N, CA, C and O of each residue as an XYZ file, in Angstrom:
368
protein
N    -188.301   -157.838    -20.286
C    -188.280   -157.095    -21.493
C    -189.402   -157.541    -22.387
O    -189.984   -158.605    -22.174
N    -189.705   -156.771    -23.353
C    -190.906   -157.015    -24.209
C    -190.574   -157.718    -25.585
O    -191.461   -157.891    -26.421
N    -189.380   -158.085    -25.777
C    -188.966   -158.734    -27.040
C    -188.646   -157.797    -28.086
O    -188.305   -158.252    -29.178
N    -188.709   -156.504    -27.901
C    -188.331   -155.519    -28.896
C    -186.807   -155.348    -28.936
O    -186.150   -155.582    -27.921
N    -186.239   -154.958    -30.041
C    -184.858   -154.710    -30.051
C    -184.398   -153.691    -28.994
O    -185.114   -152.722    -28.741
N    -183.268   -153.876    -28.394
C    -182.857   -153.008    -27.295
C    -182.338   -151.617    -27.735
O    -182.316   -150.677    -26.939
N    -181.934   -151.506    -28.983
C    -181.370   -150.221    -29.448
C    -180.420   -150.435    -30.520
O    -180.123   -151.564    -30.912
N    -179.913   -149.309    -31.025
C    -178.923   -149.425    -32.130
C    -177.536   -149.615    -31.589
O    -177.055   -148.860    -30.745
N    -176.886   -150.683    -32.119
C    -175.584   -151.026    -31.718
C    -175.089   -151.938    -32.788
O    -175.718   -152.002    -33.845
N    -174.008   -152.652    -32.600
C    -173.604   -153.538    -33.577
C    -174.501   -154.737    -33.640
O    -174.962   -155.189    -32.592
N    -174.780   -155.280    -34.790
C    -175.652   -156.454    -34.869
C    -175.128   -157.598    -33.971
O    -173.969   -158.008    -34.034
N    -176.040   -158.068    -33.157
C    -175.709   -159.138    -32.271
C    -174.996   -158.702    -30.966
O    -174.648   -159.551    -30.146
N    -174.784   -157.420    -30.778
C    -174.190   -156.939    -29.601
C    -175.233   -156.591    -28.513
O    -175.520   -155.418    -28.272
N    -175.768   -157.586    -27.891
C    -176.853   -157.416    -26.965
C    -176.417   -156.737    -25.705
O    -177.202   -156.039    -25.064
N    -175.194   -156.929    -25.347
C    -174.711   -156.303    -24.043
C    -174.677   -154.854    -24.209
O    -175.293   -154.161    -23.399
N    -174.015   -154.305    -25.186
C    -174.034   -152.878    -25.360
C    -175.404   -152.292    -25.581
O    -175.743   -151.242    -25.035
N    -176.192   -152.982    -26.388
C    -177.534   -152.446    -26.649
C    -178.366   -152.417    -25.382
O    -179.275   -151.596    -25.263
N    -178.084   -153.270    -24.461
C    -178.905   -153.311    -23.201
C    -178.456   -152.511    -22.072
O    -179.090   -152.515    -21.017
N    -177.353   -151.797    -22.240
C    -176.833   -150.984    -21.133
C    -177.679   -149.750    -20.955
O    -178.341   -149.322    -21.901
N    -177.682   -149.152    -19.756
C    -178.431   -147.880    -19.547
C    -177.859   -146.801    -20.475
O    -176.655   -146.732    -20.725
N    -178.767   -145.971    -20.969
C    -178.387   -144.960    -21.999
C    -177.259   -144.079    -21.532
O    -176.398   -143.734    -22.341
N    -177.215   -143.696    -20.277
C    -176.107   -142.839    -19.762
C    -174.774   -143.495    -19.829
O    -173.771   -142.848    -20.131
N    -174.738   -144.809    -19.547
C    -173.429   -145.515    -19.649
C    -172.990   -145.685    -21.091
O    -171.812   -145.516    -21.405
N    -173.922   -146.018    -21.970
C    -173.560   -146.125    -23.375
C    -173.028   -144.776    -23.932
O    -172.089   -144.728    -24.726
N    -173.677   -143.699    -23.475
C    -173.222   -142.365    -23.967
C    -171.835   -142.172    -23.538
O    -170.992   -141.805    -24.356
N    -171.524   -142.404    -22.249
C    -170.147   -142.274    -21.757
C    -169.158   -143.130    -22.522
O    -168.041   -142.713    -22.826
N    -169.600   -144.337    -22.824
C    -168.705   -145.277    -23.577
C    -168.450   -144.742    -25.025
O    -167.330   -144.733    -25.536
N    -169.554   -144.308    -25.625
C    -169.424   -143.745    -26.994
C    -168.526   -142.555    -27.049
O    -167.716   -142.437    -27.968
N    -168.642   -141.650    -26.080
C    -167.850   -140.501    -25.911
C    -166.331   -140.860    -25.759
O    -165.453   -140.266    -26.384
N    -166.105   -141.843    -24.912
C    -164.784   -142.319    -24.758
C    -164.158   -142.895    -26.071
O    -163.041   -142.570    -26.474
N    -164.953   -143.744    -26.670
C    -164.491   -144.353    -27.933
C    -164.228   -143.296    -29.011
O    -163.240   -143.405    -29.738
N    -165.058   -142.308    -29.130
C    -164.805   -141.234    -30.104
C    -163.550   -140.418    -29.733
O    -162.710   -140.118    -30.581
N    -163.459   -140.089    -28.503
C    -162.232   -139.283    -28.062
C    -160.980   -140.125    -28.184
O    -159.919   -139.552    -28.430
N    -161.017   -141.437    -28.031
C    -159.856   -142.268    -28.160
C    -159.583   -142.720    -29.600
O    -158.555   -143.316    -29.920
N    -160.548   -142.405    -30.425
C    -160.427   -142.826    -31.873
C    -160.485   -144.376    -32.001
O    -159.829   -144.991    -32.841
N    -161.284   -144.931    -31.141
C    -161.389   -146.465    -31.136
C    -162.830   -146.894    -31.403
O    -163.786   -146.130    -31.268
N    -162.919   -148.125    -31.777
C    -164.288   -148.741    -31.983
C    -164.945   -148.876    -30.583
O    -164.252   -149.067    -29.583
N    -166.232   -148.778    -30.534
C    -166.966   -148.883    -29.230
C    -166.741   -150.179    -28.559
O    -166.903   -150.269    -27.342
N    -166.363   -151.234    -29.309
C    -166.051   -152.518    -28.653
C    -164.933   -152.438    -27.632
O    -164.909   -153.181    -26.651
N    -163.978   -151.493    -27.887
C    -162.854   -151.333    -26.935
C    -163.249   -150.594    -25.695
O    -162.476   -150.559    -24.738
N    -164.391   -150.013    -25.667
C    -164.789   -149.277    -24.480
C    -165.210   -150.206    -23.337
O    -165.187   -149.807    -22.173
N    -165.589   -151.433    -23.667
C    -166.029   -152.385    -22.619
C    -164.951   -152.557    -21.594
O    -165.254   -152.587    -20.401
N    -163.703   -152.673    -21.994
C    -162.624   -152.895    -21.033
C    -162.440   -151.590    -20.188
O    -162.259   -151.670    -18.973
N    -162.484   -150.496    -20.781
C    -162.270   -149.226    -20.034
C    -163.383   -148.984    -19.055
O    -163.150   -148.278    -18.074
N    -164.617   -149.529    -19.243
C    -165.711   -149.307    -18.390
C    -166.164   -150.621    -17.777
O    -167.350   -150.799    -17.498
N    -165.232   -151.544    -17.566
C    -165.563   -152.910    -17.024
C    -166.378   -152.796    -15.757
O    -167.440   -153.413    -15.670
N    -165.939   -152.045    -14.777
C    -166.693   -151.997    -13.514
C    -168.127   -151.494    -13.701
O    -169.069   -152.041    -13.127
N    -168.278   -150.439    -14.516
C    -169.608   -149.908    -14.751
C    -170.467   -150.943    -15.537
O    -171.668   -151.046    -15.289
N    -169.896   -151.660    -16.422
C    -170.655   -152.673    -17.204
C    -171.003   -153.814    -16.204
O    -172.126   -154.320    -16.218
N    -170.055   -154.207    -15.355
C    -170.296   -155.336    -14.413
C    -171.382   -154.911    -13.396
O    -172.099   -155.780    -12.901
N    -171.522   -153.678    -13.084
C    -172.535   -153.231    -12.103
C    -173.811   -152.700    -12.707
O    -174.471   -151.823    -12.151
N    -174.130   -153.228    -13.809
C    -175.379   -152.786    -14.566
C    -176.587   -153.135    -13.623
O    -176.611   -154.213    -13.029
N    -177.554   -152.237    -13.500
C    -178.699   -152.506    -12.666
C    -179.445   -153.802    -13.079
O    -179.434   -154.189    -14.248
N    -180.065   -154.433    -12.131
C    -180.706   -155.766    -12.350
C    -181.653   -155.808    -13.516
O    -181.694   -156.789    -14.258
N    -182.438   -154.716    -13.690
C    -183.410   -154.704    -14.772
C    -182.755   -154.753    -16.144
O    -183.186   -155.455    -17.059
N    -181.660   -153.942    -16.236
C    -180.909   -153.983    -17.477
C    -180.203   -155.275    -17.709
O    -180.108   -155.728    -18.850
N    -179.692   -155.900    -16.650
C    -178.999   -157.247    -16.793
C    -180.005   -158.228    -17.270
O    -179.705   -159.014    -18.169
N    -181.220   -158.228    -16.705
C    -182.252   -159.168    -17.158
C    -182.582   -158.928    -18.625
O    -182.797   -159.885    -19.368
N    -182.625   -157.685    -19.052
C    -182.924   -157.378    -20.476
C    -181.816   -157.919    -21.355
O    -182.082   -158.467    -22.425
N    -180.595   -157.774    -20.922
C    -179.413   -158.290    -21.724
C    -179.520   -159.826    -21.776
O    -179.335   -160.424    -22.836
N    -179.815   -160.456    -20.638
C    -180.034   -161.949    -20.645
C    -181.089   -162.381    -21.596
O    -180.908   -163.339    -22.348
N    -182.204   -161.683    -21.575
C    -183.347   -162.001    -22.473
C    -182.943   -161.909    -23.925
O    -183.193   -162.804    -24.732
N    -182.288   -160.751    -24.237
C    -181.863   -160.516    -25.619
C    -180.820   -161.567    -26.062
O    -180.823   -161.990    -27.218
N    -179.946   -161.979    -25.157
C    -178.933   -163.004    -25.535
C    -179.649   -164.276    -25.784
O    -179.321   -164.982    -26.738
N    -180.618   -164.613    -24.971
C    -181.439   -165.833    -25.183
C    -182.056   -165.822    -26.572
O    -181.962   -166.784    -27.334
N    -182.692   -164.694    -26.869
C    -183.469   -164.579    -28.212
C    -182.381   -164.720    -29.393
O    -182.650   -165.368    -30.405
N    -181.201   -164.113    -29.222
C    -180.151   -164.195    -30.239
C    -179.708   -165.702    -30.440
O    -179.607   -166.245    -31.540
N    -179.468   -166.276    -29.262
C    -179.016   -167.708    -29.353
C    -180.096   -168.606    -29.932
O    -179.809   -169.481    -30.749
N    -181.322   -168.396    -29.517
C    -182.463   -169.230    -30.065
C    -182.583   -168.998    -31.609
O    -182.794   -169.965    -32.342
N    -182.455   -167.773    -32.100
C    -182.481   -167.502    -33.509
C    -181.388   -168.272    -34.255
O    -181.595   -168.879    -35.306
N    -180.179   -168.198    -33.612
C    -179.036   -168.928    -34.256
C    -179.253   -170.444    -34.270
O    -178.973   -171.083    -35.284
N    -179.757   -171.053    -33.146
C    -180.018   -172.424    -33.104
C    -181.103   -172.835    -34.136
O    -180.991   -173.889    -34.761
N    -182.126   -172.016    -34.303
C    -183.098   -172.238    -35.308
C    -182.571   -172.112    -36.681
O    -182.915   -172.926    -37.538
N    -181.749   -171.132    -36.951
C    -181.160   -170.948    -38.254
C    -180.338   -172.166    -38.726
O    -180.267   -172.467    -39.918
N    -179.713   -172.860    -37.735
C    -178.887   -174.057    -38.096
C    -179.707   -175.292    -37.873
O    -179.138   -176.383    -37.862
N    -181.026   -175.200    -37.691
C    -181.896   -176.333    -37.451
C    -181.334   -177.162    -36.352
O    -181.248   -178.383    -36.488
N    -180.935   -176.535    -35.231
C    -180.355   -177.201    -34.069
C    -181.188   -177.067    -32.816
O    -180.699   -177.145    -31.689
N    -182.548   -176.850    -33.077
C    -183.413   -176.702    -31.858
C    -183.328   -178.099    -31.081
O    -183.247   -179.193    -31.639
N    -183.357   -177.888    -29.758
C    -183.218   -179.085    -28.927
C    -181.820   -179.413    -28.475
O    -181.587   -180.356    -27.718
N    -180.870   -178.590    -28.972
C    -179.464   -178.910    -28.604
C    -178.911   -177.910    -27.577
O    -177.744   -178.002    -27.198
N    -179.679   -177.026    -27.157
C    -179.174   -175.933    -26.249
C    -178.479   -176.555    -24.981
O    -177.482   -176.011    -24.506
N    -178.992   -177.652    -24.459
C    -178.338   -178.255    -23.298
C    -176.914   -178.737    -23.684
O    -175.972   -178.533    -22.919
N    -176.761   -179.359    -24.837
C    -175.424   -179.759    -25.237
C    -174.532   -178.571    -25.373
O    -173.394   -178.612    -24.906
N    -175.002   -177.477    -26.008
C    -174.196   -176.346    -26.196
C    -173.811   -175.704    -24.795
O    -172.660   -175.336    -24.562
N    -174.773   -175.600    -23.943
C    -174.559   -175.020    -22.580
C    -173.517   -175.907    -21.832
O    -172.610   -175.389    -21.179
N    -173.667   -177.229    -21.940
C    -172.716   -178.162    -21.215
C    -171.343   -178.030    -21.745
O    -170.358   -178.012    -21.007
N    -171.284   -177.933    -23.071
C    -169.962   -177.785    -23.702
C    -169.285   -176.430    -23.301
O    -168.097   -176.379    -22.982
N    -170.050   -175.410    -23.333
C    -169.458   -174.098    -22.961
C    -169.040   -174.048    -21.478
O    -167.990   -173.492    -21.157
N    -169.815   -174.598    -20.614
C    -169.478   -174.569    -19.204
C    -168.214   -175.429    -18.888
O    -167.436   -175.084    -17.998
N    -168.030   -176.514    -19.608
C    -166.863   -177.318    -19.354
C    -165.585   -176.607    -19.866
O    -164.496   -176.815    -19.331
N    -165.738   -175.777    -20.897
C    -164.564   -175.065    -21.471
C    -164.145   -173.770    -20.698
O    -163.071   -173.214    -20.927
N    -165.005   -173.335    -19.810
C    -164.691   -172.104    -19.081
C    -163.727   -172.284    -17.944
O    -163.390   -171.317    -17.261
């Protein structure tokens, strides 16, 4: 990815923003028809979300990294990513 925003979605929602446009369109249509927030569509489309093409998955990973880095910098916590990663992996 080129570091540009992936698209319009909820702030911080890099997964939805990085999905292929046709999948996002289907998810939005489902959410509108069901009268639910787009966040609820993820469960309904779990298999399609899990099977995202590799290029899109990489874009989502890159965007998540940028979001996490911005958060770490905002809290002046640069250099603590390993601590965060280790903590998260032990809790999973």
